[in-house]
VEXNUBA-933124 format. One line per 2 residues: number of its first residue (from 0); for each residue x, y, z of N, C-alpha, C. Coordinates in steps of 0.1 Angstrom, whole numbers, m for minus. Example, Ala and Ser with C-alpha at 12.3 -4.5 7.8 and 13.67 -1.06 7.14 Angstrom:
// VEXNUBA-933124
0 = 132:m57:78:123:m45:78:132:m33:78 | 128:m22:71:137:m11:71:129:0:79
//
This chain:
// VEXNUBA-933124
0 = 98:m948:m410:101:m935:m416:115:m933:m420 | 122:m930:m431:135:m929:m430:142:m919:m429
2 = 155:m916:m419:159:m907:m411:160:m895:m428 | 163:m899:m443:168:m888:m451:154:m883:m454
4 = 141:m888:m448:128:m883:m450:124:m877:m438 | 129:m881:m429:128:m871:m415:133:m854:m419
6 = 149:m858:m419:156:m843:m424:150:m837:m433 | 146:m841:m443:139:m834:m454:124:m826:m446
8 = 116:m838:m443:108:m829:m432:113:m818:m424 | 123:m820:m417:126:m809:m409:133:m797:m416
10 = 140:m798:m428:138:m791:m436:129:m784:m440 | 122:m785:m442:110:m783:m450:106:m772:m435
12 = 105:m777:m426:98:m770:m415:103:m761:m414 | 115:m764:m414:128:m750:m408:121:m740:m421
14 = 121:m741:m430:121:m730:m445:106:m725:m441 | 97:m735:m437:79:m728:m439:83:m715:m427
16 = 91:m722:m412:90:m714:m403:96:m701:m403 | 110:m702:m413:109:m688:m417:106:m677:m427
18 = 100:m685:m436:91:m682:m443:84:m666:m440 | 75:m676:m427:68:m671:m418:71:m662:m409
20 = 79:m663:m401:88:m653:m401:95:m637:m409 | 99:m642:m419:98:m632:m429:89:m620:m429
22 = 81:m628:m433:66:m621:m434:63:m613:m427 | 63:m618:m413:61:m611:m401:68:m600:m398
24 = 85:m602:m401:91:m587:m404:89:m583:m409 | 81:m586:m424:77:m572:m435:64:m568:m431
26 = 57:m576:m423:44:m569:m420:48:m558:m407 | 57:m563:m402:57:m552:m387:65:m534:m392
28 = 72:m537:m404:78:m527:m411:70:m521:m422 | 59:m514:m418:55:m511:m430:45:m496:m422
30 = 39:m487:m431:34:m473:m426:25:m473:m413 | 20:m486:m414:6:m487:m406:13:m491:m388
32 = 23:m501:m390:34:m502:m376:47:m493:m375 | 48:m487:m383:62:m481:m379:60:m466:m385
34 = 70:m454:m376:71:m444:m382:83:m441:m391 | 79:m444:m404:89:m448:m413:103:m441:m415
36 = 96:m421:m412:106:m413:m410:113:m415:m402 | 114:m426:m390:123:m421:m377:133:m429:m384
38 = 132:m443:m396:142:m447:m397:155:m440:m403 | 167:m446:m398:178:m442:m395:186:m439:m415
40 = 190:m427:m417:191:m426:m430:210:m431:m432 | 213:m440:m441:227:m445:m443:233:m434:m448
42 = 235:m419:m444:247:m411:m444:261:m415:m452 | 266:m411:m464:283:m409:m467:285:m401:m456
44 = 283:m385:m453:294:m380:m447:285:m379:m430 | 293:m377:m419:288:m376:m408:276:m363:m406
46 = 265:m365:m398:254:m360:m405:247:m360:m387 | 246:m348:m382:239:m347:m368:244:m341:m355
48 = 249:m341:m347:251:m335:m335:270:m330:m337 | 273:m320:m336:291:m321:m337:294:m311:m328
50 = 302:m314:m323:311:m310:m308:321:m301:m314 | 327:m293:m304:338:m283:m304:353:m292:m304
52 = 349:m301:m292:361:m311:m292:364:m319:m306 | 350:m325:m307:357:m331:m324:363:m324:m331
54 = 360:m307:m331:366:m302:m344:376:m300:m341 | 381:m296:m326:393:m297:m324:405:m304:m323
56 = 397:m317:m319:406:m326:m324:414:m329:m336 | 400:m327:m345:406:m327:m364:418:m316:m367
58 = 413:m307:m363:427:m292:m365:436:m296:m359 | 439:m301:m348:450:m307:m341:458:m317:m348
60 = 449:m325:m352:455:m332:m357:464:m331:m373 | 462:m323:m382:465:m317:m391:473:m304:m386
62 = 472:m298:m374:482:m292:m371:497:m302:m363 | 492:m314:m361:506:m321:m357:511:m323:m367
64 = 506:m330:m377:509:m330:m396:524:m324:m400 | 516:m308:m401:524:m300:m411:533:m292:m398
66 = 537:m293:m385:543:m287:m377:558:m301:m378 | 557:m312:m380:563:m318:m381:571:m322:m395
68 = 565:m322:m407:570:m319:m424:575:m305:m426 | 576:m297:m418:577:m282:m418:587:m277:m410
70 = 595:m281:m410:609:m278:m396:615:m266:m401 | 619:m256:m390:623:m248:m390:638:m248:m389
72 = 647:m253:m401:660:m257:m399:665:m254:m418 | 680:m254:m414:685:m251:m428:694:m269:m429
74 = 689:m270:m444:703:m283:m446:708:m280:m457 | 720:m283:m454:732:m285:m466:732:m265:m469
76 = 734:m257:m463:730:m246:m465:720:m241:m472 | 710:m248:m472:695:m241:m475:683:m246:m469
78 = 679:m236:m471:659:m242:m461:655:m254:m462 | 656:m262:m452:653:m273:m455:636:m275:m462
80 = 638:m281:m473:625:m284:m484:617:m286:m472 | 616:m294:m467:605:m299:m463:590:m308:m470
82 = 584:m308:m466:573:m314:m471:564:m304:m481 | 559:m290:m472:555:m278:m480:565:m269:m476
84 = 566:m257:m490:574:m244:m486:568:m236:m476 | 580:m233:m469:575:m223:m461:572:m212:m470
86 = 575:m209:m478:574:m193:m483:566:m198:m493 | 555:m204:m497:547:m202:m504:535:m198:m503
88 = 529:m190:m513:513:m181:m510:509:m193:m501 | 508:m206:m504:497:m215:m497:497:m213:m484
90 = 514:m210:m480:518:m213:m464:514:m201:m461 | 514:m193:m467:501:m176:m463:492:m178:m457
92 = 485:m188:m465:469:m187:m460:471:m193:m447 | 482:m205:m442:484:m212:m431:487:m205:m426
94 = 496:m196:m421:498:m181:m413:484:m175:m407 | 476:m171:m415:465:m167:m412:454:m172:m404
96 = 458:m187:m410:444:m193:m405:453:m198:m394 | 467:m201:m388:467:m204:m374:465:m193:m364
98 = 470:m181:m367:468:m166:m359:450:m169:m356 | 442:m175:m366:432:m173:m364:425:m180:m353
100 = 432:m192:m357:426:m202:m346:432:m205:m334 | 444:m193:m334:450:m192:m318:443:m181:m311
102 = 438:m171:m318:426:m161:m312:416:m170:m309 | 410:m177:m314:393:m188:m310:394:m199:m298
104 = 406:m208:m302:408:m218:m297:416:m213:m284 | 429:m199:m284:434:m201:m274:448:m210:m268
106 = 446:m219:m283:461:m227:m283:473:m221:m288 | 483:m217:m280:489:m208:m282:507:m216:m293
108 = 499:m229:m291:511:m232:m301:509:m230:m316 | 497:m225:m322:495:m221:m333:500:m209:m338
110 = 499:m198:m329:508:m185:m329:522:m187:m327 | 526:m200:m319:538:m196:m316:548:m205:m329
112 = 541:m213:m340:549:m223:m353:548:m208:m363 | 539:m198:m360:537:m190:m369:551:m178:m365
114 = 550:m177:m355:565:m170:m349:576:m178:m351 | 574:m188:m349:587:m198:m351:597:m198:m366
116 = 587:m202:m374:584:m202:m390:587:m187:m395 | 582:m176:m398:587:m163:m398:598:m163:m394
118 = 598:m158:m383:615:m154:m373:627:m165:m380 | 627:m179:m381:638:m183:m387:638:m177:m399
120 = 633:m178:m409:632:m175:m425:636:m157:m421 | 632:m152:m413:640:m135:m415:658:m139:m409
122 = 654:m146:m402:671:m148:m393:680:m153:m406 | 675:m165:m413:682:m167:m423:685:m161:m433
124 = 675:m150:m435:676:m143:m448:685:m128:m439 | 685:m127:m431:699:m119:m425:712:m120:m429
126 = 712:m137:m425:726:m143:m424:732:m142:m442 | 722:m148:m451:726:m152:m462:732:m140:m470
128 = 741:m139:m477:746:m130:m489:741:m138:m505 | 740:m151:m507:737:m154:m517:726:m165:m520
130 = 712:m156:m522:702:m166:m521:700:m174:m537 | 706:m175:m542:701:m178:m555:702:m190:m555
132 = 708:m197:m546:709:m214:m548:694:m219:m544 | 692:m210:m532:679:m210:m520:664:m210:m520
134 = 658:m214:m532:644:m210:m536:635:m204:m526 | 636:m208:m513:630:m202:m505:634:m188:m500
136 = 647:m192:m497:658:m174:m493:652:m165:m504 | 655:m170:m517:654:m156:m527:636:m155:m523
138 = 633:m161:m525:616:m156:m522:613:m143:m509 | 619:m144:m502:619:m136:m487:628:m125:m491
140 = 643:m122:m499:652:m114:m498:650:m106:m512 | 642:m114:m524:639:m109:m538:624:m114:m539
142 = 618:m113:m536:605:m118:m542:604:m107:m556 | 597:m115:m566:596:m108:m576:584:m109:m584
144 = 575:m121:m579:557:m119:m585:549:m118:m575 | 535:m114:m581:522:m116:m570:524:m132:m562
146 = 525:m139:m569:524:m151:m565:534:m154:m551 | 545:m151:m550:556:m150:m544:547:m142:m532
148 = 543:m129:m535:547:m116:m519:534:m115:m516 | 522:m117:m521:504:m116:m516:506:m121:m510
150 = 502:m131:m510:497:m138:m492:507:m138:m481 | 522:m140:m488:531:m134:m475:527:m118:m468
152 = 527:m113:m478:532:m98:m471:516:m99:m464 | 507:m105:m467:498:m95:m452:496:m107:m445
154 = 501:m116:m447:505:m127:m434:521:m122:m423 | 526:m119:m432:540:m112:m420:537:m96:m417
156 = 525:m93:m423:524:m81:m411:512:m83:m401 | 500:m92:m400:494:m97:m395:502:m109:m384
158 = 513:m110:m385:526:m119:m376:536:m111:m368 | 536:m94:m375:540:m84:m365:533:m76:m360
160 = 519:m79:m363:512:m77:m353:509:m81:m338 | 508:m89:m344:507:m106:m331:516:m104:m322
162 = 528:m102:m330:540:m104:m324:552:m96:m321 | 550:m86:m315:559:m77:m312:579:m78:m314
164 = 576:m92:m308:596:m95:m310:599:m97:m322 | 588:m103:m333:598:m105:m347:599:m92:m353
166 = 615:m92:m354:618:m81:m364:622:m89:m379 | 611:m85:m385:610:m86:m396:604:m75:m407
168 = 603:m63:m404:600:m55:m412:604:m48:m423 | 618:m49:m424:625:m49:m440:621:m56:m449
170 = 617:m74:m443:611:m85:m452:594:m83:m455 | 587:m78:m449:580:m69:m450:577:m62:m459
172 = 582:m52:m458:587:m40:m467:591:m48:m485 | 596:m55:m487:600:m65:m498:590:m68:m501
174 = 583:m78:m497:570:m82:m500:560:m70:m504 | 557:m64:m495:544:m50:m498:549:m46:m513
176 = 566:m41:m519:570:m34:m524:565:m41:m541 | 563:m56:m537:560:m64:m555:546:m61:m551
178 = 537:m62:m539:519:m67:m543:519:m48:m546 | 526:m37:m545:523:m25:m552:527:m19:m563
180 = 535:m29:m567:543:m19:m584:541:m30:m590 | 542:m45:m595:540:m56:m602:529:m61:m608
182 = 518:m60:m605:508:m66:m612:502:m53:m620 | 500:m63:m634:493:m54:m644:480:m50:m639
184 = 473:m39:m643:462:m29:m643:456:m28:m652 | 439:m32:m655:436:m31:m666:430:m11:m663
186 = 423:m4:m672:419:5:m670:415:15:m659 | 406:6:m654:398:6:m640:408:2:m627
188 = 421:m1:m630:426:m4:m618:426:m22:m615 | 413:m29:m621:415:m47:m622:433:m50:m620
190 = 434:m61:m615:443:m67:m615:442:m78:m626 | 453:m82:m633:452:m85:m646:460:m93:m645
192 = 465:m108:m657:480:m108:m663:481:m111:m676 | 492:m112:m682:493:m108:m692:498:m127:m698
194 = 492:m137:m693:490:m148:m695:481:m155:m689 | 474:m164:m698:478:m171:m710:474:m162:m723
196 = 466:m151:m719:462:m139:m730:469:m127:m725 | 467:m117:m735:471:m104:m726:460:m96:m723
198 = 461:m92:m708:451:m90:m700:441:m97:m697 | 445:m110:m692:438:m118:m684:436:m119:m672
200 = 421:m119:m667:418:m121:m651:415:m130:m648 | 421:m133:m633:423:m145:m625:413:m143:m616
202 = 403:m148:m614:399:m148:m599:404:m148:m584 | 416:m159:m587:429:m161:m581:435:m146:m575
204 = 431:m136:m584:446:m125:m576:433:m118:m568 | 423:m118:m566:412:m108:m560:426:m110:m540
206 = 423:m124:m541:431:m127:m533:446:m127:m531 | 453:m127:m537:470:m128:m542:468:m111:m537
208 = 460:m101:m536:464:m90:m533:453:m78:m525 | 443:m87:m527:436:m73:m519:433:m78:m498
210 = 438:m89:m501:436:m91:m486:450:m82:m475 | 458:m84:m485:469:m77:m476:471:m65:m482
212 = 465:m56:m490:458:m43:m489:453:m39:m482 | 443:m43:m474:433:m44:m463:442:m46:m451
214 = 450:m56:m447:461:m54:m437:466:m43:m438 | 475:m43:m447:482:m26:m448:478:m21:m443
216 = 468:m12:m445:455:m1:m442:456:m1:m425 | 458:m14:m419:460:m13:m403:475:m9:m400
218 = 481:m19:m408:498:m21:m401:500:m5:m405 | 500:m1:m413:508:13:m419:500:24:m412
220 = 489:20:m413:479:33:m409:477:40:m421 | 472:32:m435:471:39:m443:456:34:m450
222 = 448:43:m446:434:38:m453:433:39:m466 | 438:47:m477:437:45:m487:440:30:m493
224 = 447:24:m487:449:9:m489:436:2:m490 | 428:3:m480:420:0:m481:407:4:m490
226 = 407:17:m498:399:24:m503:404:18:m520 | 417:14:m523:420:10:m535:414:m3:m535
228 = 417:m17:m525:412:m26:m525:393:m32:m527 | 388:m19:m524:378:m22:m521:376:m17:m537
230 = 376:m7:m547:376:m8:m559:376:m18:m565 | 391:m21:m565:395:m29:m576:386:m42:m569
232 = 379:m47:m560:374:m55:m561:360:m56:m571 | 358:m43:m565:341:m41:m577:345:m45:m595
234 = 358:m41:m596:361:m46:m607:360:m58:m612 | 367:m68:m604:367:m83:m604:351:m90:m603
236 = 340:m79:m598:327:m80:m595:321:m81:m610 | 325:m69:m620:318:m67:m630:322:m75:m642
238 = 335:m79:m637:341:m91:m653:338:m111:m645 | 338:m108:m638:338:m124:m630:327:m129:m631
240 = 316:m122:m620:302:m124:m616:291:m130:m625 | 289:m145:m625:276:m151:m634:266:m152:m630
242 = 257:m136:m631:247:m134:m620:234:m148:m624 | 230:m150:m632:223:m158:m632:227:m173:m623
244 = 239:m174:m618:244:m185:m608:246:m183:m596 | 246:m169:m599:256:m162:m579:265:m171:m581
246 = 274:m173:m589:287:m176:m584:300:m173:m597 | 314:m168:m592:321:m167:m602:329:m170:m616
248 = 333:m169:m623:343:m177:m634:352:m170:m629 | 359:m184:m635:377:m187:m630:387:m175:m639
250 = 381:m174:m648:391:m164:m663:384:m154:m672 | 391:m142:m673:380:m133:m680:394:m126:m690
252 = 388:m125:m703:400:m124:m714:393:m109:m716 | 403:m92:m715:398:m82:m717:397:m79:m731
254 = 385:m74:m734:384:m75:m751:376:m88:m757 | 372:m101:m751:368:m113:m758:354:m111:m763
256 = 345:m115:m772:337:m115:m775:328:m116:m767 | 333:m134:m763:326:m139:m754:329:m147:m744
258 = 330:m145:m728:341:m148:m721:333:m166:m714 | 351:m171:m713:347:m185:m707:338:m181:m693
260 = 330:m193:m694:323:m194:m674:328:m203:m668 | 341:m211:m668:347:m220:m659:344:m221:m645
262 = 335:m220:m639:332:m220:m623:340:m228:m614 | 356:m225:m612:365:m235:m603:359:m232:m594
264 = 364:m242:m582:359:m241:m572:363:m233:m561 | 378:m236:m565:389:m229:m552:388:m217:m558
266 = 390:m212:m570:386:m197:m570:376:m190:m566 | 369:m195:m567:356:m191:m559:358:m192:m548
268 = 365:m203:m541:366:m200:m528:376:m189:m524 | 388:m187:m534:396:m170:m529:383:m158:m528
270 = 374:m161:m535:369:m146:m540:363:m141:m528 | 355:m149:m523:349:m151:m516:354:m151:m498
272 = 368:m158:m496:375:m158:m487:378:m137:m486 | 384:m136:m500:386:m121:m500:377:m109:m496
274 = 367:m112:m501:357:m105:m500:350:m106:m482 | 356:m118:m476:353:m117:m463:365:m110:m451
276 = 375:m110:m460:385:m99:m453:387:m91:m454 | 380:m86:m468:379:m72:m473:364:m64:m459
278 = 355:m72:m457:344:m73:m448:346:m66:m435 | 361:m76:m429:365:m73:m415:371:m63:m417
280 = 380:m61:m423:388:m46:m420:377:m31:m426 | 366:m35:m434:360:m21:m440:349:m19:m430
282 = 351:m2:m422:342:4:m418:327:4:m421 | 319:8:m414:302:2:m414:302:14:m423
284 = 305:25:m423:301:44:m428:311:38:m445 | 323:25:m444:328:29:m462:319:28:m471
286 = 320:39:m482:309:36:m496:311:25:m502 | 316:19:m501:320:6:m510:314:m9:m501
288 = 314:m6:m487:309:m18:m479:300:m24:m482 | 284:m19:m484:274:m21:m491:277:m33:m502
290 = 278:m27:m513:280:m35:m525:289:m48:m520 | 297:m49:m516:307:m61:m514:301:m74:m504
292 = 295:m66:m493:287:m71:m484:276:m81:m489 | 268:m69:m502:259:m74:m508:265:m88:m520
294 = 275:m86:m524:281:m93:m532:283:m108:m525 | 289:m101:m513:296:m119:m508:278:m124:m501
296 = 266:m115:m494:252:m126:m488:251:m133:m508 | 255:m131:m519:249:m133:m528:253:m147:m535
298 = 269:m143:m534:279:m158:m537:280:m165:m526 | 271:m162:m512:268:m172:m504:255:m185:m508
300 = 250:m178:m510:235:m180:m514:239:m191:m529 | 244:m187:m538:245:m194:m544:256:m205:m544
302 = 266:m205:m537:271:m218:m529:259:m226:m527 | 257:m223:m520:243:m228:m506:235:m237:m515
304 = 232:m233:m531:224:m240:m542:235:m254:m544 | 244:m249:m546:254:m259:m554:259:m270:m540
306 = 259:m271:m528:268:m279:m524:259:m290:m526 | 269:m304:m525:263:m319:m532:256:m322:m518
308 = 252:m336:m519:244:m341:m508:256:m347:m499 | 270:m347:m501:273:m353:m488:289:m340:m481
310 = 279:m327:m481:284:m315:m475:298:m311:m488 | 302:m314:m500:311:m310:m508:306:m305:m517
312 = 314:m292:m522:314:m286:m538:325:m294:m549 | 317:m292:m558:329:m298:m568:333:m290:m576
314 = 353:m299:m581:360:m294:m585:351:m282:m598 | 345:m279:m609:337:m271:m613:324:m268:m605
316 = 324:m263:m600:309:m255:m587:294:m261:m595 | 290:m260:m609:284:m264:m617:279:m272:m621
318 = 294:m282:m623:292:m296:m630:293:m304:m622 | 281:m312:m618:284:m319:m605:291:m336:m610
320 = 294:m337:m622:300:m346:m629:314:m348:m626 | 318:m332:m624:334:m337:m617:334:m337:m606
322 = 347:m341:m603:348:m344:m585:345:m337:m572 | 344:m342:m563:343:m334:m550:356:m329:m548
324 = 355:m319:m544:369:m313:m541:373:m302:m523 | 383:m305:m516:386:m303:m506:389:m294:m499
326 = 393:m289:m509:404:m269:m504:391:m264:m508 | 381:m262:m519:373:m254:m519:363:m256:m514
328 = 358:m269:m506:350:m268:m496:354:m265:m482 | 366:m270:m480:371:m262:m467:370:m243:m465
330 = 370:m241:m475:372:m221:m479:356:m218:m480 | 350:m230:m480:336:m225:m480:328:m224:m468
332 = 334:m240:m458:327:m237:m446:332:m227:m440 | 346:m224:m443:352:m212:m430:343:m200:m435
334 = 347:m196:m448:337:m181:m452:319:m179:m445 | 316:m196:m452:302:m193:m444:293:m195:m429
336 = 304:m197:m423:309:m201:m407:314:m188:m404 | 319:m176:m410:325:m166:m406:315:m160:m412
338 = 309:m160:m414:295:m150:m421:286:m150:m410 | 284:m163:m404:273:m162:m393:283:m157:m381
340 = 294:m159:m381:297:m151:m366:299:m139:m365 | 301:m133:m376:303:m118:m379:290:m110:m381
342 = 276:m114:m383:262:m112:m381:264:m109:m397 | 268:m114:m410:265:m111:m422:252:m122:m427
344 = 255:m135:m423:246:m145:m425:241:m149:m416 | 225:m157:m421:217:m162:m415:220:m176:m406
346 = 222:m179:m388:227:m192:m387:215:m199:m397 | 196:m194:m391:191:m205:m395:193:m213:m412
348 = 197:m205:m418:199:m206:m435:212:m213:m434 | 223:m213:m430:238:m215:m433:244:m221:m424
350 = 238:m219:m409:244:m229:m402:242:m247:m405 | 235:m252:m412:240:m266:m414:246:m264:m422
352 = 246:m256:m435:258:m260:m449:265:m258:m448 | 273:m250:m431:287:m249:m426:289:m259:m423
354 = 279:m265:m414:283:m277:m402:285:m288:m416 | 276:m294:m423:279:m304:m430:291:m301:m445
356 = 291:m292:m443:309:m288:m451:319:m290:m444 | 319:m288:m431:334:m292:m424:328:m306:m417
358 = 320:m311:m417:319:m330:m417:325:m333:m431 | 322:m323:m441:328:m333:m453:344:m331:m452
360 = 351:m316:m450:362:m319:m447:368:m324:m438 | 364:m327:m421:369:m338:m410:372:m348:m421
362 = 361:m355:m431:359:m368:m432:372:m376:m441 | 377:m360:m448:389:m364:m459:405:m356:m452
364 = 404:m355:m435:414:m356:m429:420:m372:m422 | 428:m376:m435:433:m389:m428:440:m391:m410
366 = 445:m403:m410:451:m404:m397:463:m397:m397 | 468:m396:m404:481:m389:m409:480:m377:m404
368 = 467:m372:m405:465:m355:m406:467:m350:m417 | 470:m359:m430:470:m350:m442:454:m348:m447
370 = 455:m340:m452:441:m340:m462:443:m342:m473 | 428:m346:m479:431:m357:m491:420:m352:m503
372 = 422:m355:m510:415:m353:m523:416:m333:m526 | 427:m333:m527:425:m315:m527:433:m316:m543
374 = 428:m306:m551:434:m304:m564:451:m296:m567 | 453:m299:m571:468:m291:m572:466:m279:m575
376 = 479:m269:m580:479:m261:m584:475:m258:m600 | 468:m250:m604:456:m248:m610:457:m233:m622
378 = 461:m235:m632:458:m222:m641:446:m221:m647 | 447:m212:m661:433:m205:m664:430:m220:m676
380 = 416:m222:m675:415:m230:m690:400:m228:m694 | 397:m227:m706:390:m227:m711:377:m234:m716
382 = 379:m248:m713:374:m256:m712:373:m268:m702 | 360:m274:m699:355:m283:m685:364:m297:m683
384 = 371:m302:m691:381:m306:m690:394:m306:m682 | 396:m292:m688:410:m289:m680:410:m291:m668
386 = 399:m287:m662:395:m286:m646:387:m298:m640 | 385:m305:m649:377:m320:m645:389:m328:m643
388 = 398:m331:m653:409:m339:m647:427:m334:m643 | 421:m324:m633:432:m319:m628:440:m331:m615
390 = 448:m331:m615:451:m341:m601:446:m339:m594 | 446:m347:m577:448:m344:m568:456:m353:m557
392 = 456:m343:m552:470:m347:m540:473:m350:m526 | 477:m353:m517:477:m351:m500:487:m341:m500
394 = 498:m339:m510:507:m333:m515:504:m317:m514 | 492:m316:m519:493:m299:m528:488:m293:m516
396 = 497:m282:m511:496:m275:m499:483:m265:m495 | 476:m265:m511:463:m253:m505:450:m260:m497
398 = 450:m272:m493:439:m280:m485:441:m276:m471 | 453:m270:m467:456:m275:m452:457:m264:m442
400 = 460:m252:m447:451:m238:m440:439:m234:m443 | 435:m240:m451:416:m237:m455:412:m249:m442
402 = 417:m262:m443:413:m269:m431:415:m269:m418 | 425:m261:m412:426:m255:m402:417:m241:m399
404 = 417:m232:m409:408:m220:m407:390:m223:m407 | 388:m234:m415:375:m240:m414:372:m245:m401
406 = 379:m254:m394:381:m259:m379:377:m248:m368 | 386:m241:m368:387:m227:m360:372:m223:m359
408 = 369:m215:m373:356:m206:m376:348:m213:m372 | 344:m226:m376:333:m239:m371:332:m240:m354
410 = 344:m238:m349:339:m240:m331:338:m223:m326 | 343:m217:m331:338:m202:m327:323:m205:m331
412 = 317:m207:m342:301:m209:m344:293:m217:m333 | 300:m230:m332:294:m237:m320:291:m236:m307
414 = 305:m226:m305:305:m221:m295:298:m210:m288 | 289:m201:m305:283:m190:m301:268:m188:m306
416 = 262:m205:m315:250:m207:m314:248:m222:m310 | 230:m227:m311:230:m238:m308:225:m249:m312
418 = 234:m255:m321:227:m267:m326:221:m275:m324 | 215:m281:m330:200:m293:m325:199:m300:m333
420 = 203:m310:m330:192:m322:m343:174:m327:m339 | 168:m316:m343:152:m313:m342:143:m322:m349
422 = 133:m331:m349:132:m342:m361:137:m346:m366 | 149:m349:m362:158:m360:m370:168:m349:m384
424 = 166:m334:m380:177:m326:m391:185:m314:m386 | 196:m314:m387:201:m300:m380:199:m289:m380
426 = 196:m282:m373:191:m266:m368:202:m257:m362 | 199:m245:m369:208:m240:m358:202:m226:m351
428 = 202:m224:m337:196:m215:m331:204:m204:m326 | 198:m188:m321:205:m183:m315:198:m181:m301
430 = 192:m190:m292:189:m194:m282:187:m206:m280 | 192:m206:m267:191:m224:m265:176:m230:m264
432 = 171:m236:m270:160:m240:m276:154:m250:m263 | 163:m250:m254:156:m264:m247:150:m251:m236
434 = 151:m242:m235:150:m230:m226:137:m226:m233 | 141:m224:m247:129:m212:m253:116:m220:m261
436 = 122:m233:m267:109:m235:m269:107:m257:m271 | 98:m261:m272:100:m276:m269:104:m283:m286
438 = 114:m287:m286:119:m299:m296:111:m311:m292 | 106:m315:m310:99:m322:m306:104:m338:m319
440 = 103:m352:m315:104:m361:m322:89:m372:m323 | 95:m383:m328:81:m391:m324:82:m403:m316
442 = 74:m408:m307:81:m423:m303:77:m433:m314 | 78:m447:m313:73:m457:m318:60:m458:m323
444 = 49:m452:m319:37:m455:m321:34:m441:m329 | 41:m435:m333:38:m420:m341:37:m413:m333
446 = 34:m410:m321:31:m399:m313:39:m387:m308 | 39:m380:m313:51:m367:m308:53:m364:m292
448 = 70:m362:m294:69:m364:m278:80:m353:m274 | 83:m347:m267:94:m336:m263:107:m341:m262
450 = 117:m338:m271:129:m345:m267:140:m333:m257 | 151:m342:m250:161:m333:m249:173:m341:m257
452 = 184:m331:m255:195:m333:m260:207:m335:m252
//
């Protein structure tokens, strides 16, 4: 027998043996031999157990990054530009987020950042005589628009209440004057702009004005501000709500026969964030509280229906062909977790939604601490292409405050409830299920067994 025949015979035998093994393997993995529902899915976004330590590590990475790239110093006679502006409305969101993160986690570094940056800006503004060449100091000493002043007014008032050593009241009043006097108001008080059309309502302006009005009610002991904010909110509800979808349109033009209904994600984020902040200040007896709480819950339900399978929401919420966007997802993660923590939403229903959203956001925090896939600043459009093709950038400041805010609120949620993976799915419990109920899975033979985590 030739060596070539022997080799061929051996090869044939090997193929035959391999085929038999493959057949055995196929026979072993079937409905009769294997509990197929226990096979592990190939999740894109992490799914399952989440710990407060892992969330804290994520927000610390973001914090380390923003702390390094936004120094409190002067360069060539101007506020150092850094990577992000210390006076932008997005950084007003950052200051708010860090103050809440400090309160939730006990990490003083977050609050120190707020006091350090705001104190620095006020001190430099005190010394400056001409701010025409320094855009950031000009915004502190001479704010001109709601974009300049709205988020900053609320953040600076909160900072002053948190740190009595800050001497910033003149600049708070500068900001507040703009919030009070510059917005265009429709007949019922709803805030509008005269761009891109006359009497155009932007959903974003709920956030630009109303939270600072709520904070003002406490800072200046002026409850009328809270009443006015609640009334203006209902004007936005009347114009911007899309009831058949339980979400908001981004833009509205007073008097138009047919309103555009572009449900931009981040604008919906500003809306639910505004409602959550108003609810934080409105007393239970306030005549508008029930209406705002009802709208918050409807919005939460609409958002939960539109969450994508990997935890994100899309740039246009009801257009899944548009890209998954991180800043809106972060705001929704915060608002849903905050709603549960405040008792406005049920943890059983919304806990898993918030957790999946946070895991999605965390997957976009890179090794440097940058937040990826954040839509850049966006105006009002009346067609889907405008929103669908807006660029994304790690340098878009809009994602950083919401990421820290969402993470901090998730830590509070994880420490207040009992999230478990029960029968392969994430569930939230008000009391420890190990002490009150059995948790079941199946063994390799398909028999129910009690499990512990």
